[in-house]
C-alpha positions as CSV (number, residue, x, y, z in Angstrom):
1,X,-87.2,-25.4,-207.8
2,X,-84.1,-26.3,-205.8
3,X,-82.4,-23.4,-204.1
4,X,-79.2,-23.9,-206.0
5,X,-81.2,-23.6,-209.2
6,X,-82.8,-20.3,-208.2
7,X,-81.3,-17.7,-210.5
8,X,-81.2,-15.2,-207.6
9,X,-79.0,-17.6,-205.6
10,X,-76.6,-18.0,-208.4
11,X,-76.6,-14.2,-209.0
12,X,-75.9,-13.6,-205.3
13,X,-72.9,-16.0,-205.4
14,X,-71.6,-14.3,-208.5
15,X,-72.0,-10.9,-206.9
16,X,-70.1,-12.1,-203.8
17,X,-67.3,-13.5,-206.0
18,X,-67.1,-10.2,-207.9
19,X,-66.7,-8.4,-204.5
20,X,-70.1,-6.7,-204.9
21,X,-70.9,-7.5,-201.3
22,X,-73.8,-5.0,-200.9
23,X,-75.5,-6.3,-204.0
24,X,-75.0,-9.9,-202.9
25,X,-76.6,-9.0,-199.6
26,X,-79.6,-7.5,-201.4
27,X,-80.0,-10.4,-203.8
28,X,-79.8,-13.1,-201.2
29,X,-82.1,-11.2,-198.9
30,X,-84.9,-11.7,-201.4
31,X,-84.6,-15.5,-201.0
32,X,-84.1,-15.2,-197.2
33,X,-87.4,-13.2,-196.9
34,X,-89.3,-15.9,-198.8
35,X,-87.7,-19.0,-197.2
36,X,-89.1,-20.2,-193.9
37,X,-87.2,-23.5,-193.7
38,X,-84.0,-24.3,-191.9
39,X,-82.2,-23.2,-195.1
40,X,-83.1,-19.6,-194.1
41,X,-80.1,-19.5,-191.6
42,X,-77.8,-20.6,-194.4
43,X,-78.8,-17.6,-196.5
44,X,-78.6,-15.3,-193.5
45,X,-75.0,-16.5,-192.8
46,X,-73.9,-15.7,-196.4
47,X,-75.7,-12.3,-196.2
48,X,-73.9,-11.5,-192.9
49,X,-70.5,-12.5,-194.2
50,X,-71.0,-10.5,-197.4
51,X,-72.2,-7.5,-195.2
52,X,-69.0,-7.9,-193.2
53,X,-66.8,-7.5,-196.3
54,X,-68.9,-4.6,-197.3
55,X,-68.3,-3.0,-193.9
56,X,-64.6,-3.6,-194.4
57,X,-64.7,-1.9,-197.8
58,X,-66.3,1.0,-196.1
59,X,-63.4,1.1,-193.5
60,X,-65.5,-0.1,-190.6
61,X,-63.5,-3.1,-189.3
62,X,-65.6,-3.4,-186.1
63,X,-68.7,-4.0,-188.2
64,X,-66.9,-6.6,-190.2
65,X,-65.8,-8.5,-187.1
66,X,-69.3,-8.5,-185.7
67,X,-70.9,-9.6,-188.9
68,X,-68.3,-12.3,-189.6
69,X,-68.7,-13.8,-186.2
70,X,-72.5,-14.0,-186.4
71,X,-72.3,-15.3,-190.0
72,X,-69.8,-18.0,-189.1
73,X,-71.9,-19.1,-186.2
74,X,-74.9,-19.7,-188.5
75,X,-72.8,-21.2,-191.3
76,X,-70.8,-23.8,-189.4
77,X,-73.7,-26.4,-189.2
78,X,-74.0,-26.5,-193.0
79,X,-70.5,-27.9,-193.8
80,X,-68.8,-29.4,-195.6
81,X,-71.0,-28.7,-198.6
82,X,-74.6,-27.2,-198.7
83,X,-76.6,-26.2,-201.8
84,X,-73.5,-26.8,-203.9
85,X,-71.5,-24.3,-201.8
86,X,-68.1,-25.4,-200.5
87,X,-69.0,-24.2,-197.0
88,X,-65.8,-25.5,-195.4
89,X,-63.6,-23.5,-197.7
90,X,-65.6,-20.3,-197.1
91,X,-65.5,-20.8,-193.3
92,X,-61.8,-21.4,-193.4
93,X,-61.1,-18.2,-195.4
94,X,-63.4,-16.0,-193.3
95,X,-62.0,-17.4,-190.0
96,X,-58.5,-16.6,-191.3
97,X,-59.5,-13.0,-192.1
98,X,-61.3,-12.7,-188.8
99,X,-58.1,-13.8,-186.9
100,X,-55.9,-11.5,-189.0
101,X,-58.2,-8.5,-188.4
102,X,-58.5,-9.2,-184.6
103,X,-54.7,-9.5,-184.4
104,X,-54.1,-6.2,-186.2
105,X,-57.1,-3.9,-185.9
106,X,-55.1,-0.8,-186.6
107,X,-54.6,-1.6,-190.3
108,X,-58.4,-1.5,-190.8
109,X,-58.3,-4.7,-192.8
110,X,-56.7,-3.1,-195.9
111,X,-54.6,-6.2,-196.6
112,X,-57.7,-8.4,-196.4
113,X,-59.4,-6.5,-199.2
114,X,-56.6,-7.6,-201.5
115,X,-57.7,-11.2,-201.1
116,X,-61.4,-11.5,-200.3
117,X,-62.9,-15.0,-200.4
118,X,-64.7,-16.6,-203.2
119,X,-67.6,-18.9,-202.8
120,X,-66.8,-22.1,-204.7
121,X,-69.7,-24.1,-206.1
122,X,-69.4,-27.8,-206.2
123,X,-71.6,-29.3,-208.9
């Protein structure tokens, strides 16, 4: 089965897009634990980005910044599209949120929670 056909992968993307970031992390972690190929870093990147948004939801912007940075570092080699995911779009949005939070750490990222990213699948 191709990764993008794995129901867990599609479920994790759906959870991310519904802002269920903790659940997304848990779902994709199942695949990450089983996969020992180079794709493993792709899953880890999405997991870290989702965990970053979860930290932001919890009011821990420092955790969000750290997780976004490490997630972006792992995700960048997979652009522009990987496993049907529009990687470039996700990277662009997360980088924008990272810059905004770094520029104004006092607001705890409240404005960013109004417009979290979505993962766009390209079929």
